[in-house]
C-alpha positions as CSV (number, residue, x, y, z in Angstrom):
1,X,-4.3,-20.1,3.3
2,X,-3.1,-17.4,0.6
3,X,-5.0,-15.1,1.4
4,X,-4.4,-15.1,4.8
5,X,-0.5,-14.8,4.0
6,X,-1.5,-11.6,2.1
7,X,-3.6,-10.1,4.8
8,X,-0.6,-10.9,7.1
9,X,1.8,-9.1,4.7
10,X,-0.6,-6.5,4.6
11,X,-0.9,-6.0,8.0
12,X,2.8,-5.7,8.2
13,X,3.2,-3.2,5.1
14,X,0.3,-1.2,6.2
15,X,1.5,-1.1,10.0
16,X,4.7,0.6,8.2
17,X,2.3,2.8,6.0
18,X,1.1,4.7,9.0
19,X,3.9,4.8,11.3
20,X,5.5,6.7,8.0
21,X,2.3,8.7,7.5
22,X,2.2,9.7,11.6
23,X,5.7,10.4,11.7
24,X,5.7,12.7,8.6
25,X,2.5,14.3,9.9
26,X,2.8,14.6,13.5
27,X,6.8,14.8,13.8
28,X,8.0,16.7,10.6
29,X,4.7,18.8,10.0
30,X,4.2,17.3,6.4
31,X,0.6,17.6,4.4
32,X,-1.5,14.6,5.0
33,X,-1.7,13.6,1.2
34,X,2.0,13.2,0.0
35,X,3.2,11.7,3.6
36,X,0.2,9.2,2.8
37,X,1.5,8.7,-0.5
38,X,4.9,8.1,0.5
39,X,3.8,5.9,3.5
40,X,2.3,3.7,0.9
41,X,5.2,3.5,-0.9
42,X,7.3,2.4,2.0
43,X,4.9,0.2,3.0
44,X,4.9,-1.2,-0.8
45,X,8.5,-2.2,-0.4
46,X,7.9,-4.1,3.0
47,X,5.0,-5.8,0.9
48,X,7.0,-6.8,-1.8
49,X,9.3,-8.8,0.2
50,X,6.8,-10.4,2.5
51,X,4.5,-11.4,-0.7
52,X,7.1,-12.6,-2.8
53,X,8.5,-14.9,-0.1
54,X,5.7,-15.7,2.1
55,X,2.4,-15.0,0.4
56,X,3.2,-16.8,-3.1
57,X,6.8,-18.7,-2.3
58,X,5.7,-21.1,-5.4
59,X,5.7,-17.7,-8.1
60,X,7.3,-18.9,-11.6
61,X,7.5,-15.3,-12.2
62,X,11.2,-13.9,-12.5
63,X,12.1,-11.4,-10.1
64,X,13.1,-8.9,-12.2
65,X,9.6,-9.0,-14.0
66,X,7.3,-9.5,-10.7
67,X,9.5,-6.3,-8.8
68,X,8.9,-4.2,-11.8
69,X,4.9,-5.3,-12.0
70,X,4.4,-5.1,-8.1
71,X,6.1,-2.0,-7.8
72,X,3.8,-0.2,-11.0
73,X,0.7,-1.6,-9.3
74,X,2.2,0.3,-5.9
75,X,2.7,3.5,-7.6
76,X,-0.7,3.4,-8.6
77,X,-2.4,2.4,-5.6
78,X,0.0,5.2,-4.0
79,X,-1.1,7.5,-6.3
80,X,-5.0,6.7,-5.8
81,X,-4.3,6.5,-2.1
82,X,-3.1,9.9,-1.8
83,X,-5.8,11.3,-4.2
84,X,-8.6,9.7,-2.0
85,X,-6.9,11.3,1.2
86,X,-6.7,14.5,-0.5
87,X,-10.2,14.4,-1.2
88,X,-11.4,13.0,2.3
89,X,-9.3,15.6,4.1
90,X,-9.8,18.7,1.9
91,X,-13.2,18.1,0.1
92,X,-15.0,15.9,2.5
93,X,-13.4,17.8,5.9
94,X,-12.6,14.1,7.0
95,X,-9.7,13.8,9.7
96,X,-6.5,12.4,7.9
97,X,-6.7,8.9,9.6
98,X,-10.1,8.4,9.0
99,X,-9.6,8.9,5.2
100,X,-6.5,7.0,5.5
101,X,-8.4,4.0,6.8
102,X,-11.0,4.1,3.8
103,X,-8.6,4.6,1.3
104,X,-6.2,1.6,2.5
105,X,-9.4,-0.9,2.1
106,X,-10.3,0.3,-1.1
107,X,-6.3,0.4,-2.5
108,X,-6.0,-3.0,-0.9
109,X,-9.0,-4.7,-2.7
110,X,-7.4,-3.3,-6.2
111,X,-3.9,-4.2,-5.4
112,X,-4.8,-7.8,-4.4
113,X,-6.5,-8.4,-7.4
114,X,-4.0,-6.8,-9.8
115,X,-0.8,-8.7,-7.9
116,X,-2.4,-11.9,-7.6
117,X,-3.4,-12.2,-11.4
118,X,-0.5,-10.4,-12.9
119,X,2.6,-10.1,-10.9
120,X,2.8,-12.9,-8.8
121,X,1.7,-15.5,-11.9
């Protein structure tokens, strides 16, 4: 059940992430990599709230400690996400959305493990 709730929280956060990415690239003509990183940070804020109160409601971690750890992981994830999108777009000549999909899967796997074992313990 925890994984289902985490996946749901991730889906909500990913929707926010992609909405920001699309808005910045398609409407404001920002480059894909910084747009992807900023979108990831917006998604991370939503993700923290949903995970804190829905996925891991029984956590004994203090809010200040958990949010600090979560955001540290989110920043690292956003940087990794931006780097992966940059590499996919500029080195592999992939479309930014295809690149973002691959980056999302890789970053999601890593951040879930870190948050489960360090943030919400």
